[in-house]
PDB file of N, CA, C and O in Angstrom:
ATOM      1  N   MET A   1      77.374 124.998 124.036  1.00  0.00           N
ATOM      2  CA  MET A   1      78.723 124.482 124.179  1.00  0.00           C
ATOM      3  C   MET A   1      79.674 125.552 123.282  1.00  0.00           C
ATOM      4  O   MET A   1      79.382 125.715 122.098  1.00  0.00           O
ATOM      5  N   LYS A   2      80.505 126.079 123.709  1.00  0.00           N
ATOM      6  CA  LYS A   2      81.572 127.053 123.109  1.00  0.00           C
ATOM      7  C   LYS A   2      82.343 126.140 122.344  1.00  0.00           C
ATOM      8  O   LYS A   2      82.549 124.967 122.656  1.00  0.00           O
ATOM      9  N   LEU A   3      82.885 126.887 121.035  1.00  0.00           N
ATOM     10  CA  LEU A   3      83.801 126.088 120.452  1.00  0.00           C
ATOM     11  C   LEU A   3      85.047 127.193 120.217  1.00  0.00           C
ATOM     12  O   LEU A   3      84.763 128.297 119.751  1.00  0.00           O
ATOM     13  N   TYR A   4      86.245 126.905 120.509  1.00  0.00           N
ATOM     14  CA  TYR A   4      87.333 127.552 120.368  1.00  0.00           C
ATOM     15  C   TYR A   4      88.315 127.380 119.357  1.00  0.00           C
ATOM     16  O   TYR A   4      88.796 126.247 119.361  1.00  0.00           O
ATOM     17  N   LYS A   5      88.666 127.984 118.678  1.00  0.00           N
ATOM     18  CA  LYS A   5      89.601 127.873 117.501  1.00  0.00           C
ATOM     19  C   LYS A   5      90.958 127.581 118.031  1.00  0.00           C
ATOM     20  O   LYS A   5      91.466 128.507 118.664  1.00  0.00           O
ATOM     21  N   ILE A   6      91.719 126.388 117.895  1.00  0.00           N
ATOM     22  CA  ILE A   6      93.042 126.131 118.362  1.00  0.00           C
ATOM     23  C   ILE A   6      94.086 126.307 117.182  1.00  0.00           C
ATOM     24  O   ILE A   6      94.110 125.612 116.166  1.00  0.00           O
ATOM     25  N   PRO A   7      94.992 127.410 117.502  1.00  0.00           N
ATOM     26  CA  PRO A   7      95.956 127.507 116.387  1.00  0.00           C
ATOM     27  C   PRO A   7      96.905 126.406 116.201  1.00  0.00           C
ATOM     28  O   PRO A   7      97.341 125.876 117.224  1.00  0.00           O
ATOM     29  N   PHE A   8      97.282 125.991 115.096  1.00  0.00           N
ATOM     30  CA  PHE A   8      98.276 125.014 115.035  1.00  0.00           C
ATOM     31  C   PHE A   8      99.048 125.306 113.795  1.00  0.00           C
ATOM     32  O   PHE A   8      98.583 125.895 112.819  1.00  0.00           O
ATOM     33  N   ASP A   9     100.395 124.799 113.918  1.00  0.00           N
ATOM     34  CA  ASP A   9     101.356 125.067 112.532  1.00  0.00           C
ATOM     35  C   ASP A   9     101.569 123.935 111.790  1.00  0.00           C
ATOM     36  O   ASP A   9     102.349 123.117 112.278  1.00  0.00           O
ATOM     37  N   ILE A  10     101.043 123.674 110.677  1.00  0.00           N
ATOM     38  CA  ILE A  10     101.192 122.632 109.840  1.00  0.00           C
ATOM     39  C   ILE A  10     102.685 122.532 109.307  1.00  0.00           C
ATOM     40  O   ILE A  10     103.257 121.461 109.104  1.00  0.00           O
ATOM     41  N   LYS A  11     103.204 123.702 109.119  1.00  0.00           N
ATOM     42  CA  LYS A  11     104.507 123.671 108.275  1.00  0.00           C
ATOM     43  C   LYS A  11     105.620 123.176 109.291  1.00  0.00           C
ATOM     44  O   LYS A  11     106.731 122.874 108.857  1.00  0.00           O
ATOM     45  N   HIS A  12     105.345 123.098 110.541  1.00  0.00           N
ATOM     46  CA  HIS A  12     106.606 122.649 111.535  1.00  0.00           C
ATOM     47  C   HIS A  12     106.533 121.097 111.712  1.00  0.00           C
ATOM     48  O   HIS A  12     105.516 120.416 111.838  1.00  0.00           O
ATOM     49  N   GLU A  13     107.827 120.693 111.694  1.00  0.00           N
ATOM     50  CA  GLU A  13     107.918 119.288 112.075  1.00  0.00           C
ATOM     51  C   GLU A  13     108.680 119.184 113.311  1.00  0.00           C
ATOM     52  O   GLU A  13     109.693 119.834 113.568  1.00  0.00           O
ATOM     53  N   GLU A  14     107.997 118.130 114.218  1.00  0.00           N
ATOM     54  CA  GLU A  14     108.750 118.053 115.551  1.00  0.00           C
ATOM     55  C   GLU A  14     110.050 117.129 115.270  1.00  0.00           C
ATOM     56  O   GLU A  14     109.902 116.072 114.657  1.00  0.00           O
ATOM     57  N   LYS A  15     111.055 117.452 115.628  1.00  0.00           N
ATOM     58  CA  LYS A  15     112.340 116.806 115.725  1.00  0.00           C
ATOM     59  C   LYS A  15     112.296 115.667 116.672  1.00  0.00           C
ATOM     60  O   LYS A  15     112.369 115.942 117.870  1.00  0.00           O
ATOM     61  N   ILE A  16     112.199 114.577 116.353  1.00  0.00           N
ATOM     62  CA  ILE A  16     112.089 113.547 117.393  1.00  0.00           C
ATOM     63  C   ILE A  16     113.436 112.756 117.659  1.00  0.00           C
ATOM     64  O   ILE A  16     113.755 112.437 118.805  1.00  0.00           O
ATOM     65  N   PHE A  17     114.093 112.500 116.725  1.00  0.00           N
ATOM     66  CA  PHE A  17     115.453 111.770 116.820  1.00  0.00           C
ATOM     67  C   PHE A  17     116.437 112.625 116.930  1.00  0.00           C
ATOM     68  O   PHE A  17     116.925 113.290 116.016  1.00  0.00           O
ATOM     69  N   GLY A  18     116.851 112.616 118.462  1.00  0.00           N
ATOM     70  CA  GLY A  18     118.086 113.533 118.719  1.00  0.00           C
ATOM     71  C   GLY A  18     117.754 115.011 118.548  1.00  0.00           C
ATOM     72  O   GLY A  18     118.687 115.786 118.758  1.00  0.00           O
ATOM     73  N   GLY A  19     116.693 115.476 118.234  1.00  0.00           N
ATOM     74  CA  GLY A  19     116.463 116.825 118.172  1.00  0.00           C
ATOM     75  C   GLY A  19     116.730 117.463 116.852  1.00  0.00           C
ATOM     76  O   GLY A  19     116.537 118.654 116.604  1.00  0.00           O
ATOM     77  N   TYR A  20     117.187 116.573 116.034  1.00  0.00           N
ATOM     78  CA  TYR A  20     117.725 116.919 114.701  1.00  0.00           C
ATOM     79  C   TYR A  20     116.976 116.447 113.446  1.00  0.00           C
ATOM     80  O   TYR A  20     116.902 117.121 112.419  1.00  0.00           O
ATOM     81  N   LEU A  21     116.448 115.279 113.605  1.00  0.00           N
ATOM     82  CA  LEU A  21     115.750 114.674 112.582  1.00  0.00           C
ATOM     83  C   LEU A  21     114.326 114.369 112.931  1.00  0.00           C
ATOM     84  O   LEU A  21     114.084 113.966 114.069  1.00  0.00           O
ATOM     85  N   SER A  22     113.362 114.523 112.062  1.00  0.00           N
ATOM     86  CA  SER A  22     111.970 114.222 111.995  1.00  0.00           C
ATOM     87  C   SER A  22     111.718 112.740 111.881  1.00  0.00           C
ATOM     88  O   SER A  22     112.704 112.012 111.761  1.00  0.00           O
ATOM     89  N   LEU A  23     110.705 112.294 111.900  1.00  0.00           N
ATOM     90  CA  LEU A  23     110.159 110.911 111.645  1.00  0.00           C
ATOM     91  C   LEU A  23     110.089 110.815 110.051  1.00  0.00           C
ATOM     92  O   LEU A  23     110.474 109.787 109.494  1.00  0.00           O
ATOM     93  N   ARG A  24     109.630 111.816 109.379  1.00  0.00           N
ATOM     94  CA  ARG A  24     109.820 111.762 107.810  1.00  0.00           C
ATOM     95  C   ARG A  24     111.137 111.736 107.226  1.00  0.00           C
ATOM     96  O   ARG A  24     111.342 111.232 106.121  1.00  0.00           O
ATOM     97  N   GLN A  25     112.051 112.274 107.949  1.00  0.00           N
ATOM     98  CA  GLN A  25     113.535 112.378 107.527  1.00  0.00           C
ATOM     99  C   GLN A  25     114.131 110.942 107.747  1.00  0.00           C
ATOM    100  O   GLN A  25     114.745 110.361 106.852  1.00  0.00           O
ATOM    101  N   VAL A  26     113.928 110.440 108.908  1.00  0.00           N
ATOM    102  CA  VAL A  26     114.407 109.116 109.384  1.00  0.00           C
ATOM    103  C   VAL A  26     113.851 108.045 108.426  1.00  0.00           C
ATOM    104  O   VAL A  26     114.566 107.085 108.138  1.00  0.00           O
ATOM    105  N   LEU A  27     112.650 108.159 107.934  1.00  0.00           N
ATOM    106  CA  LEU A  27     112.145 107.157 107.081  1.00  0.00           C
ATOM    107  C   LEU A  27     112.761 107.218 105.645  1.00  0.00           C
ATOM    108  O   LEU A  27     113.035 106.220 104.979  1.00  0.00           O
ATOM    109  N   TYR A  28     112.939 108.463 105.266  1.00  0.00           N
ATOM    110  CA  TYR A  28     113.756 108.690 103.943  1.00  0.00           C
ATOM    111  C   TYR A  28     115.176 108.110 104.136  1.00  0.00           C
ATOM    112  O   TYR A  28     115.714 107.439 103.256  1.00  0.00           O
ATOM    113  N   LEU A  29     115.718 108.373 105.232  1.00  0.00           N
ATOM    114  CA  LEU A  29     117.154 107.776 105.395  1.00  0.00           C
ATOM    115  C   LEU A  29     117.192 106.208 105.381  1.00  0.00           C
ATOM    116  O   LEU A  29     118.047 105.535 104.804  1.00  0.00           O
ATOM    117  N   MET A  30     116.053 105.699 106.160  1.00  0.00           N
ATOM    118  CA  MET A  30     116.023 104.145 106.003  1.00  0.00           C
ATOM    119  C   MET A  30     115.844 103.726 104.720  1.00  0.00           C
ATOM    120  O   MET A  30     116.286 102.609 104.449  1.00  0.00           O
ATOM    121  N   ILE A  31     115.263 104.397 103.801  1.00  0.00           N
ATOM    122  CA  ILE A  31     114.802 103.989 102.215  1.00  0.00           C
ATOM    123  C   ILE A  31     116.406 104.047 101.755  1.00  0.00           C
ATOM    124  O   ILE A  31     116.736 103.123 101.011  1.00  0.00           O
ATOM    125  N   THR A  32     117.337 104.910 102.062  1.00  0.00           N
ATOM    126  CA  THR A  32     118.465 105.029 101.502  1.00  0.00           C
ATOM    127  C   THR A  32     119.343 103.899 101.752  1.00  0.00           C
ATOM    128  O   THR A  32     120.049 103.347 100.908  1.00  0.00           O
ATOM    129  N   ILE A  33     119.236 103.582 103.062  1.00  0.00           N
ATOM    130  CA  ILE A  33     120.005 102.469 103.585  1.00  0.00           C
ATOM    131  C   ILE A  33     119.670 101.124 103.172  1.00  0.00           C
ATOM    132  O   ILE A  33     120.456 100.185 103.048  1.00  0.00           O
ATOM    133  N   LEU A  34     118.326 101.128 102.957  1.00  0.00           N
ATOM    134  CA  LEU A  34     117.725  99.635 102.377  1.00  0.00           C
ATOM    135  C   LEU A  34     118.037  99.548 101.027  1.00  0.00           C
ATOM    136  O   LEU A  34     118.171  98.442 100.502  1.00  0.00           O
ATOM    137  N   SER A  35     118.180 100.673 100.344  1.00  0.00           N
ATOM    138  CA  SER A  35     118.396 100.451  98.821  1.00  0.00           C
ATOM    139  C   SER A  35     119.746  99.997  98.537  1.00  0.00           C
ATOM    140  O   SER A  35     120.074  99.651  97.402  1.00  0.00           O
ATOM    141  N   ALA A  36     120.647  99.985  99.661  1.00  0.00           N
ATOM    142  CA  ALA A  36     122.021  99.342  99.400  1.00  0.00           C
ATOM    143  C   ALA A  36     121.850  97.916  99.249  1.00  0.00           C
ATOM    144  O   ALA A  36     122.764  97.232  98.790  1.00  0.00           O
ATOM    145  N   GLY A  37     120.632  97.367  99.637  1.00  0.00           N
ATOM    146  CA  GLY A  37     120.570  96.017  99.450  1.00  0.00           C
ATOM    147  C   GLY A  37     120.432  95.441  98.141  1.00  0.00           C
ATOM    148  O   GLY A  37     120.324  94.221  98.017  1.00  0.00           O
ATOM    149  N   ILE A  38     120.424  96.322  97.023  1.00  0.00           N
ATOM    150  CA  ILE A  38     120.569  96.003  95.652  1.00  0.00           C
ATOM    151  C   ILE A  38     121.856  95.201  95.405  1.00  0.00           C
ATOM    152  O   ILE A  38     121.896  94.294  94.573  1.00  0.00           O
ATOM    153  N   PHE A  39     122.885  95.559  96.141  1.00  0.00           N
ATOM    154  CA  PHE A  39     124.116  94.971  95.844  1.00  0.00           C
ATOM    155  C   PHE A  39     124.176  93.542  96.080  1.00  0.00           C
ATOM    156  O   PHE A  39     125.190  92.942  95.725  1.00  0.00           O
ATOM    157  N   PHE A  40     123.229  92.925  96.629  1.00  0.00           N
ATOM    158  CA  PHE A  40     123.169  91.487  97.020  1.00  0.00           C
ATOM    159  C   PHE A  40     122.525  90.706  95.802  1.00  0.00           C
ATOM    160  O   PHE A  40     122.683  89.486  95.752  1.00  0.00           O
ATOM    161  N   PHE A  41     121.804  91.362  94.816  1.00  0.00           N
ATOM    162  CA  PHE A  41     121.541  90.840  93.532  1.00  0.00           C
ATOM    163  C   PHE A  41     122.541  90.483  92.501  1.00  0.00           C
ATOM    164  O   PHE A  41     123.504  91.236  92.355  1.00  0.00           O
ATOM    165  N   LYS A  42     122.430  89.437  91.778  1.00  0.00           N
ATOM    166  CA  LYS A  42     123.371  89.123  90.664  1.00  0.00           C
ATOM    167  C   LYS A  42     122.845  89.667  89.588  1.00  0.00           C
ATOM    168  O   LYS A  42     122.082  89.046  88.847  1.00  0.00           O
ATOM    169  N   ILE A  43     123.223  90.939  89.391  1.00  0.00           N
ATOM    170  CA  ILE A  43     123.128  91.593  88.071  1.00  0.00           C
ATOM    171  C   ILE A  43     124.425  92.511  87.846  1.00  0.00           C
ATOM    172  O   ILE A  43     125.298  92.537  88.714  1.00  0.00           O
ATOM    173  N   ASN A  44     124.523  93.166  86.820  1.00  0.00           N
ATOM    174  CA  ASN A  44     125.718  93.928  86.458  1.00  0.00           C
ATOM    175  C   ASN A  44     125.920  95.100  87.430  1.00  0.00           C
ATOM    176  O   ASN A  44     125.082  95.945  87.744  1.00  0.00           O
ATOM    177  N   LEU A  45     127.230  94.986  87.862  1.00  0.00           N
ATOM    178  CA  LEU A  45     127.748  96.108  88.724  1.00  0.00           C
ATOM    179  C   LEU A  45     127.367  97.500  88.489  1.00  0.00           C
ATOM    180  O   LEU A  45     127.113  98.243  89.437  1.00  0.00           O
ATOM    181  N   TRP A  46     127.311  97.908  87.215  1.00  0.00           N
ATOM    182  CA  TRP A  46     126.925  99.375  86.800  1.00  0.00           C
ATOM    183  C   TRP A  46     125.436  99.648  87.024  1.00  0.00           C
ATOM    184  O   TRP A  46     125.040 100.736  87.441  1.00  0.00           O
ATOM    185  N   ILE A  47     124.596  98.590  86.723  1.00  0.00           N
ATOM    186  CA  ILE A  47     123.099  98.574  86.903  1.00  0.00           C
ATOM    187  C   ILE A  47     122.966  98.772  88.426  1.00  0.00           C
ATOM    188  O   ILE A  47     122.243  99.703  88.782  1.00  0.00           O
ATOM    189  N   LYS A  48     123.562  98.027  89.371  1.00  0.00           N
ATOM    190  CA  LYS A  48     123.437  98.096  90.659  1.00  0.00           C
ATOM    191  C   LYS A  48     123.690  99.598  91.344  1.00  0.00           C
ATOM    192  O   LYS A  48     123.009 100.136  92.217  1.00  0.00           O
ATOM    193  N   ILE A  49     124.935 100.126  90.646  1.00  0.00           N
ATOM    194  CA  ILE A  49     125.309 101.439  91.168  1.00  0.00           C
ATOM    195  C   ILE A  49     124.296 102.568  90.652  1.00  0.00           C
ATOM    196  O   ILE A  49     123.876 103.508  91.328  1.00  0.00           O
ATOM    197  N   SER A  50     124.018 102.310  89.441  1.00  0.00           N
ATOM    198  CA  SER A  50     122.980 103.385  89.074  1.00  0.00           C
ATOM    199  C   SER A  50     121.628 103.311  89.864  1.00  0.00           C
ATOM    200  O   SER A  50     121.093 104.323  90.318  1.00  0.00           O
ATOM    201  N   ILE A  51     121.124 102.086  89.996  1.00  0.00           N
ATOM    202  CA  ILE A  51     119.938 101.996  90.908  1.00  0.00           C
ATOM    203  C   ILE A  51     120.091 102.556  92.236  1.00  0.00           C
ATOM    204  O   ILE A  51     119.196 103.234  92.740  1.00  0.00           O
ATOM    205  N   PHE A  52     121.186 102.307  92.828  1.00  0.00           N
ATOM    206  CA  PHE A  52     121.434 102.510  94.274  1.00  0.00           C
ATOM    207  C   PHE A  52     121.561 104.393  94.267  1.00  0.00           C
ATOM    208  O   PHE A  52     120.955 105.097  95.075  1.00  0.00           O
ATOM    209  N   PHE A  53     122.306 104.829  93.379  1.00  0.00           N
ATOM    210  CA  PHE A  53     122.589 106.161  93.409  1.00  0.00           C
ATOM    211  C   PHE A  53     121.151 107.008  93.010  1.00  0.00           C
ATOM    212  O   PHE A  53     120.911 108.143  93.419  1.00  0.00           O
ATOM    213  N   THR A  54     120.486 106.418  92.355  1.00  0.00           N
ATOM    214  CA  THR A  54     119.124 107.028  91.784  1.00  0.00           C
ATOM    215  C   THR A  54     118.233 107.044  93.073  1.00  0.00           C
ATOM    216  O   THR A  54     117.734 108.123  93.394  1.00  0.00           O
ATOM    217  N   LEU A  55     117.998 105.956  93.822  1.00  0.00           N
ATOM    218  CA  LEU A  55     117.178 105.885  94.734  1.00  0.00           C
ATOM    219  C   LEU A  55     117.656 106.777  96.041  1.00  0.00           C
ATOM    220  O   LEU A  55     116.910 107.501  96.701  1.00  0.00           O
ATOM    221  N   ALA A  56     119.114 106.557  96.275  1.00  0.00           N
ATOM    222  CA  ALA A  56     119.614 107.376  97.363  1.00  0.00           C
ATOM    223  C   ALA A  56     119.348 108.930  97.006  1.00  0.00           C
ATOM    224  O   ALA A  56     118.875 109.718  97.824  1.00  0.00           O
ATOM    225  N   LEU A  57     119.656 109.222  95.877  1.00  0.00           N
ATOM    226  CA  LEU A  57     119.637 110.875  95.534  1.00  0.00           C
ATOM    227  C   LEU A  57     118.167 111.345  95.831  1.00  0.00           C
ATOM    228  O   LEU A  57     117.961 112.411  96.411  1.00  0.00           O
ATOM    229  N   ILE A  58     117.089 110.467  95.392  1.00  0.00           N
ATOM    230  CA  ILE A  58     115.728 110.990  95.485  1.00  0.00           C
ATOM    231  C   ILE A  58     115.242 110.963  96.836  1.00  0.00           C
ATOM    232  O   ILE A  58     114.503 111.858  97.244  1.00  0.00           O
ATOM    233  N   SER A  59     115.648 109.878  97.656  1.00  0.00           N
ATOM    234  CA  SER A  59     115.258 109.926  99.165  1.00  0.00           C
ATOM    235  C   SER A  59     116.161 110.864  99.867  1.00  0.00           C
ATOM    236  O   SER A  59     115.671 111.358 100.883  1.00  0.00           O
ATOM    237  N   LEU A  60     117.284 111.201  99.584  1.00  0.00           N
ATOM    238  CA  LEU A  60     118.057 112.189 100.443  1.00  0.00           C
ATOM    239  C   LEU A  60     117.346 113.671 100.033  1.00  0.00           C
ATOM    240  O   LEU A  60     117.105 114.534 100.877  1.00  0.00           O
ATOM    241  N   THR A  61     117.063 113.808  98.643  1.00  0.00           N
ATOM    242  CA  THR A  61     116.532 115.141  98.287  1.00  0.00           C
ATOM    243  C   THR A  61     115.131 115.292  98.980  1.00  0.00           C
ATOM    244  O   THR A  61     114.803 116.384  99.443  1.00  0.00           O
ATOM    245  N   PHE A  62     114.326 114.229  99.050  1.00  0.00           N
ATOM    246  CA  PHE A  62     112.921 114.324  99.773  1.00  0.00           C
ATOM    247  C   PHE A  62     113.294 114.548 101.231  1.00  0.00           C
ATOM    248  O   PHE A  62     112.494 115.314 101.768  1.00  0.00           O
ATOM    249  N   ALA A  63     114.167 114.159 101.962  1.00  0.00           N
ATOM    250  CA  ALA A  63     114.463 114.157 103.272  1.00  0.00           C
ATOM    251  C   ALA A  63     114.859 115.692 103.633  1.00  0.00           C
ATOM    252  O   ALA A  63     114.279 116.246 104.566  1.00  0.00           O
ATOM    253  N   PHE A  64     115.792 116.328 102.929  1.00  0.00           N
ATOM    254  CA  PHE A  64     116.466 117.494 103.438  1.00  0.00           C
ATOM    255  C   PHE A  64     116.340 118.707 102.583  1.00  0.00           C
ATOM    256  O   PHE A  64     116.677 119.809 103.016  1.00  0.00           O
ATOM    257  N   LEU A  65     115.865 118.539 101.380  1.00  0.00           N
ATOM    258  CA  LEU A  65     115.646 119.911 100.506  1.00  0.00           C
ATOM    259  C   LEU A  65     114.280 120.376 100.636  1.00  0.00           C
ATOM    260  O   LEU A  65     113.257 119.692 100.647  1.00  0.00           O
ATOM    261  N   LYS A  66     114.422 121.835 100.747  1.00  0.00           N
ATOM    262  CA  LYS A  66     113.290 122.580 100.845  1.00  0.00           C
ATOM    263  C   LYS A  66     113.098 123.569  99.748  1.00  0.00           C
ATOM    264  O   LYS A  66     114.066 124.285  99.491  1.00  0.00           O
ATOM    265  N   ILE A  67     111.997 123.726  99.058  1.00  0.00           N
ATOM    266  CA  ILE A  67     111.786 124.434  97.898  1.00  0.00           C
ATOM    267  C   ILE A  67     111.011 125.573  98.195  1.00  0.00           C
ATOM    268  O   ILE A  67     109.808 125.317  98.233  1.00  0.00           O
ATOM    269  N   LYS A  68     111.322 126.792  98.427  1.00  0.00           N
ATOM    270  CA  LYS A  68     110.516 128.007  98.970  1.00  0.00           C
ATOM    271  C   LYS A  68     109.588 127.563  99.941  1.00  0.00           C
ATOM    272  O   LYS A  68     108.378 127.468  99.737  1.00  0.00           O
ATOM    273  N   GLU A  69     110.255 127.252 101.160  1.00  0.00           N
ATOM    274  CA  GLU A  69     109.773 126.834 102.485  1.00  0.00           C
ATOM    275  C   GLU A  69     108.751 125.736 102.314  1.00  0.00           C
ATOM    276  O   GLU A  69     107.857 125.587 103.147  1.00  0.00           O
ATOM    277  N   THR A  70     108.870 124.932 101.206  1.00  0.00           N
ATOM    278  CA  THR A  70     107.882 123.611 101.199  1.00  0.00           C
ATOM    279  C   THR A  70     108.834 122.482 100.961  1.00  0.00           C
ATOM    280  O   THR A  70     109.778 122.584 100.177  1.00  0.00           O
ATOM    281  N   ARG A  71     108.539 121.281 101.732  1.00  0.00           N
ATOM    282  CA  ARG A  71     109.511 120.254 101.627  1.00  0.00           C
ATOM    283  C   ARG A  71     109.329 119.668 100.171  1.00  0.00           C
ATOM    284  O   ARG A  71     108.316 119.769  99.479  1.00  0.00           O
ATOM    285  N   SER A  72     110.424 119.081  99.870  1.00  0.00           N
ATOM    286  CA  SER A  72     110.622 118.659  98.399  1.00  0.00           C
ATOM    287  C   SER A  72     109.578 117.524  98.087  1.00  0.00           C
ATOM    288  O   SER A  72     108.954 117.520  97.026  1.00  0.00           O
ATOM    289  N   ASP A  73     109.426 116.639  98.979  1.00  0.00           N
ATOM    290  CA  ASP A  73     108.350 115.657  98.802  1.00  0.00           C
ATOM    291  C   ASP A  73     106.962 116.099  98.668  1.00  0.00           C
ATOM    292  O   ASP A  73     106.220 115.523  97.873  1.00  0.00           O
ATOM    293  N   LEU A  74     106.591 116.989  99.320  1.00  0.00           N
ATOM    294  CA  LEU A  74     105.199 117.588  99.384  1.00  0.00           C
ATOM    295  C   LEU A  74     105.179 118.415  97.935  1.00  0.00           C
ATOM    296  O   LEU A  74     104.136 118.400  97.281  1.00  0.00           O
ATOM    297  N   TYR A  75     106.193 119.040  97.509  1.00  0.00           N
ATOM    298  CA  TYR A  75     106.359 119.782  96.350  1.00  0.00           C
ATOM    299  C   TYR A  75     106.066 118.889  95.056  1.00  0.00           C
ATOM    300  O   TYR A  75     105.319 119.238  94.142  1.00  0.00           O
ATOM    301  N   VAL A  76     106.718 117.771  95.113  1.00  0.00           N
ATOM    302  CA  VAL A  76     106.527 116.756  94.106  1.00  0.00           C
ATOM    303  C   VAL A  76     105.068 116.041  94.069  1.00  0.00           C
ATOM    304  O   VAL A  76     104.519 115.639  93.043  1.00  0.00           O
ATOM    305  N   VAL A  77     104.601 115.971  95.251  1.00  0.00           N
ATOM    306  CA  VAL A  77     103.220 115.332  95.216  1.00  0.00           C
ATOM    307  C   VAL A  77     102.160 116.549  94.772  1.00  0.00           C
ATOM    308  O   VAL A  77     101.131 116.219  94.181  1.00  0.00           O
ATOM    309  N   ASN A  78     102.399 117.845  95.039  1.00  0.00           N
ATOM    310  CA  ASN A  78     101.603 118.652  94.415  1.00  0.00           C
ATOM    311  C   ASN A  78     101.636 118.833  92.827  1.00  0.00           C
ATOM    312  O   ASN A  78     100.685 119.063  92.080  1.00  0.00           O
ATOM    313  N   ILE A  79     102.994 118.666  92.513  1.00  0.00           N
ATOM    314  CA  ILE A  79     103.216 118.830  91.038  1.00  0.00           C
ATOM    315  C   ILE A  79     102.241 117.635  90.315  1.00  0.00           C
ATOM    316  O   ILE A  79     101.492 117.862  89.364  1.00  0.00           O
ATOM    317  N   ILE A  80     102.412 116.334  90.966  1.00  0.00           N
ATOM    318  CA  ILE A  80     101.752 115.231  90.204  1.00  0.00           C
ATOM    319  C   ILE A  80     100.063 115.250  90.527  1.00  0.00           C
ATOM    320  O   ILE A  80      99.298 114.572  89.842  1.00  0.00           O
ATOM    321  N   LYS A  81      99.652 115.988  91.495  1.00  0.00           N
ATOM    322  CA  LYS A  81      98.261 116.360  91.671  1.00  0.00           C
ATOM    323  C   LYS A  81      97.722 117.404  90.707  1.00  0.00           C
ATOM    324  O   LYS A  81      96.550 117.393  90.330  1.00  0.00           O
ATOM    325  N   TYR A  82      98.611 118.299  90.323  1.00  0.00           N
ATOM    326  CA  TYR A  82      98.243 119.170  89.257  1.00  0.00           C
ATOM    327  C   TYR A  82      98.174 118.667  88.059  1.00  0.00           C
ATOM    328  O   TYR A  82      97.180 118.912  87.376  1.00  0.00           O
ATOM    329  N   ILE A  83      99.160 117.904  87.587  1.00  0.00           N
ATOM    330  CA  ILE A  83      99.205 117.183  86.242  1.00  0.00           C
ATOM    331  C   ILE A  83      97.983 116.362  86.069  1.00  0.00           C
ATOM    332  O   ILE A  83      97.378 116.501  85.005  1.00  0.00           O
ATOM    333  N   PHE A  84      97.510 115.499  86.979  1.00  0.00           N
ATOM    334  CA  PHE A  84      96.478 114.598  86.898  1.00  0.00           C
ATOM    335  C   PHE A  84      95.112 115.003  87.317  1.00  0.00           C
ATOM    336  O   PHE A  84      94.198 114.186  87.207  1.00  0.00           O
ATOM    337  N   ARG A  85      94.877 116.278  87.821  1.00  0.00           N
ATOM    338  CA  ARG A  85      93.592 116.630  88.142  1.00  0.00           C
ATOM    339  C   ARG A  85      92.759 117.049  86.845  1.00  0.00           C
ATOM    340  O   ARG A  85      93.275 117.322  85.761  1.00  0.00           O
ATOM    341  N   LYS A  86      91.482 117.058  87.106  1.00  0.00           N
ATOM    342  CA  LYS A  86      90.756 117.360  85.870  1.00  0.00           C
ATOM    343  C   LYS A  86      90.719 118.844  85.727  1.00  0.00           C
ATOM    344  O   LYS A  86      90.453 119.621  86.644  1.00  0.00           O
ATOM    345  N   LYS A  87      91.007 119.170  84.513  1.00  0.00           N
ATOM    346  CA  LYS A  87      91.103 120.711  84.323  1.00  0.00           C
ATOM    347  C   LYS A  87      90.001 121.141  83.589  1.00  0.00           C
ATOM    348  O   LYS A  87      89.417 120.353  82.846  1.00  0.00           O
ATOM    349  N   LYS A  88      89.608 122.428  83.724  1.00  0.00           N
ATOM    350  CA  LYS A  88      88.680 123.020  83.067  1.00  0.00           C
ATOM    351  C   LYS A  88      89.059 124.132  82.175  1.00  0.00           C
ATOM    352  O   LYS A  88      89.601 125.156  82.592  1.00  0.00           O
ATOM    353  N   TYR A  89      88.713 123.873  80.718  1.00  0.00           N
ATOM    354  CA  TYR A  89      89.385 124.799  79.695  1.00  0.00           C
ATOM    355  C   TYR A  89      88.204 125.610  79.136  1.00  0.00           C
ATOM    356  O   TYR A  89      87.132 125.150  78.743  1.00  0.00           O
ATOM    357  N   LEU A  90      88.586 126.895  79.171  1.00  0.00           N
ATOM    358  CA  LEU A  90      87.540 127.857  78.708  1.00  0.00           C
ATOM    359  C   LEU A  90      88.086 128.430  77.291  1.00  0.00           C
ATOM    360  O   LEU A  90      89.222 128.887  77.171  1.00  0.00           O
ATOM    361  N   HIS A  91      87.182 128.356  76.274  1.00  0.00           N
ATOM    362  CA  HIS A  91      87.491 128.696  75.065  1.00  0.00           C
ATOM    363  C   HIS A  91      86.699 130.033  74.685  1.00  0.00           C
ATOM    364  O   HIS A  91      85.501 130.027  74.401  1.00  0.00           O
ATOM    365  N   GLU A  92      87.446 131.106  74.707  1.00  0.00           N
ATOM    366  CA  GLU A  92      86.778 132.376  74.408  1.00  0.00           C
ATOM    367  C   GLU A  92      87.358 132.925  72.886  1.00  0.00           C
ATOM    368  O   GLU A  92      88.452 132.614  72.416  1.00  0.00           O
ATOM    369  N   ARG A  93      86.598 133.596  72.402  1.00  0.00           N
ATOM    370  CA  ARG A  93      86.809 134.136  71.143  1.00  0.00           C
ATOM    371  C   ARG A  93      86.461 135.536  70.969  1.00  0.00           C
ATOM    372  O   ARG A  93      86.622 136.081  69.877  1.00  0.00           O
TER     373      ARG A  93
END
């Protein structure tokens, strides 16, 4: 049986919604919209506003910002993986 390598592009996202937004971007936009639900809780207005803007800023950044052709959410995941992975230290003298 012959095996053929099939080329595929991992960096490309298919724009499903209207040809402009991918599924990942729509999920982050939904998080932004759902974070507006914080305004229905009975806490101080400034706390509500700060929580909403923090969640909205993070999710919109993850949805639309690219850092050196890498999506920002993947960039943050790679940073977290780097911080918590087991490191090998070499002590040379």
